[in-house]
C-alpha positions as a Markdown table, in Angstrom:
| # | Residue | x | y | z |
|---|---|---|---|---|
| 1 | Met | 15.0 | 5.9 | 48.2 |
| 2 | Glu | 15.8 | 5.9 | 44.5 |
| 3 | Arg | 12.2 | 7.1 | 43.8 |
| 4 | Ser | 12.8 | 10.1 | 46.4 |
| 5 | Gly | 15.8 | 10.9 | 44.4 |
| 6 | His | 14.0 | 10.8 | 41.3 |
| 7 | Leu | 11.3 | 13.1 | 42.4 |
| 8 | Glu | 14.0 | 15.6 | 43.4 |
| 9 | Ile | 15.2 | 15.7 | 39.9 |
| 10 | Ile | 12.1 | 16.4 | 38.6 |
| 11 | Trp | 11.6 | 19.2 | 41.2 |
| 12 | Arg | 14.7 | 20.8 | 40.2 |
| 13 | Leu | 13.5 | 20.9 | 36.6 |
| 14 | Leu | 10.5 | 22.6 | 37.6 |
| 15 | Val | 11.1 | 25.2 | 40.2 |
| 16 | Lys | 10.4 | 28.8 | 39.2 |
| 17 | Val | 9.9 | 32.6 | 40.1 |
| 18 | Gly | 6.9 | 32.8 | 42.6 |
| 19 | Asp | 7.3 | 29.6 | 44.4 |
| 20 | Met | 7.1 | 29.4 | 48.1 |
| 21 | Val | 10.2 | 27.4 | 49.9 |
| 22 | Arg | 11.8 | 26.7 | 53.1 |
| 23 | Tyr | 15.2 | 25.0 | 53.8 |
| 24 | Lys | 15.1 | 21.4 | 53.7 |
| 25 | Gln | 15.3 | 19.5 | 57.1 |
| 26 | Asn | 18.8 | 17.9 | 58.0 |
| 27 | Glu | 20.9 | 17.3 | 60.7 |
| 28 | Phe | 22.8 | 20.6 | 60.7 |
| 29 | Leu | 19.3 | 22.6 | 60.8 |
| 30 | Ser | 17.3 | 23.2 | 63.7 |
| 31 | Asp | 13.4 | 22.3 | 63.7 |
| 32 | His | 12.9 | 26.2 | 64.7 |
| 33 | Ile | 14.3 | 27.8 | 61.7 |
| 34 | His | 12.8 | 24.7 | 59.3 |
| 35 | Lys | 9.2 | 25.7 | 60.8 |
| 36 | Lys | 9.9 | 29.8 | 61.1 |
| 37 | Phe | 11.4 | 30.7 | 58.0 |
| 38 | Phe | 10.0 | 30.6 | 54.6 |
| 39 | Gly | 10.7 | 32.6 | 51.3 |
| 40 | Val | 9.7 | 33.2 | 47.8 |
| 41 | Ile | 12.1 | 32.5 | 44.8 |
| 42 | Ile | 12.4 | 36.0 | 42.9 |
| 43 | Glu | 15.2 | 34.5 | 40.7 |
| 44 | Val | 16.6 | 31.6 | 38.8 |
| 45 | Ser | 19.9 | 31.3 | 37.6 |
| 46 | Ser | 20.9 | 30.0 | 34.2 |
| 47 | Leu | 24.2 | 28.9 | 35.7 |
| 48 | Arg | 24.5 | 25.3 | 36.8 |
| 49 | Tyr | 26.7 | 23.1 | 38.6 |
| 50 | Lys | 25.9 | 19.4 | 37.3 |
| 51 | Asp | 21.9 | 19.3 | 38.0 |
| 52 | Asp | 21.7 | 21.8 | 40.7 |
| 53 | Lys | 20.6 | 25.5 | 39.9 |
| 54 | Asn | 21.2 | 28.5 | 42.1 |
| 55 | Val | 18.0 | 30.3 | 43.2 |
| 56 | Arg | 17.7 | 33.7 | 44.9 |
| 57 | Val | 15.2 | 33.7 | 48.2 |
| 58 | Lys | 13.4 | 36.7 | 49.7 |
| 59 | Trp | 13.1 | 35.5 | 53.2 |
| 60 | Asn | 10.4 | 36.3 | 55.8 |
| 61 | Thr | 12.8 | 37.9 | 58.2 |
| 62 | Thr | 13.1 | 41.1 | 60.3 |
| 63 | Tyr | 15.3 | 42.5 | 57.7 |
| 64 | Ser | 13.9 | 41.0 | 54.4 |
| 65 | Ser | 16.9 | 38.9 | 53.4 |
| 66 | Ile | 17.6 | 38.2 | 49.6 |
| 67 | Leu | 20.0 | 35.3 | 49.4 |
| 68 | Trp | 21.2 | 32.9 | 47.0 |
| 69 | His | 20.8 | 29.3 | 47.8 |
| 70 | Glu | 21.7 | 26.2 | 45.9 |
| 71 | Gln | 18.3 | 24.8 | 45.0 |
| 72 | Arg | 19.0 | 21.2 | 46.3 |
| 73 | Thr | 18.9 | 22.9 | 50.1 |
| 74 | Leu | 15.6 | 24.1 | 49.7 |
| 75 | Glu | 12.0 | 22.7 | 49.7 |
| 76 | Val | 8.8 | 23.7 | 47.6 |
| 77 | Ile | 6.0 | 24.3 | 50.2 |
| 78 | Ser | 3.8 | 26.1 | 47.6 |
| 79 | Glu | 3.8 | 26.5 | 43.9 |
| 80 | Ser | 3.0 | 29.7 | 42.1 |
| 81 | Arg | 1.3 | 28.0 | 38.7 |
């Protein structure tokens, strides 16, 4: 478990505009939401709370939602490098 925490911190430092993300799976999120929705990071806030940044994500919803999220609630599924 310690190792995954370490990897998560590294991910937080490397996330950038253009990365494709989805919600991290957790007990409050249905499988349907986890598998169906993905988005692209369009902005990374310079403001932080501890090690967590806020990122602005454009989601693949009917209404093309653009929302702010805490980075720790998302996982990268494709990096733009």
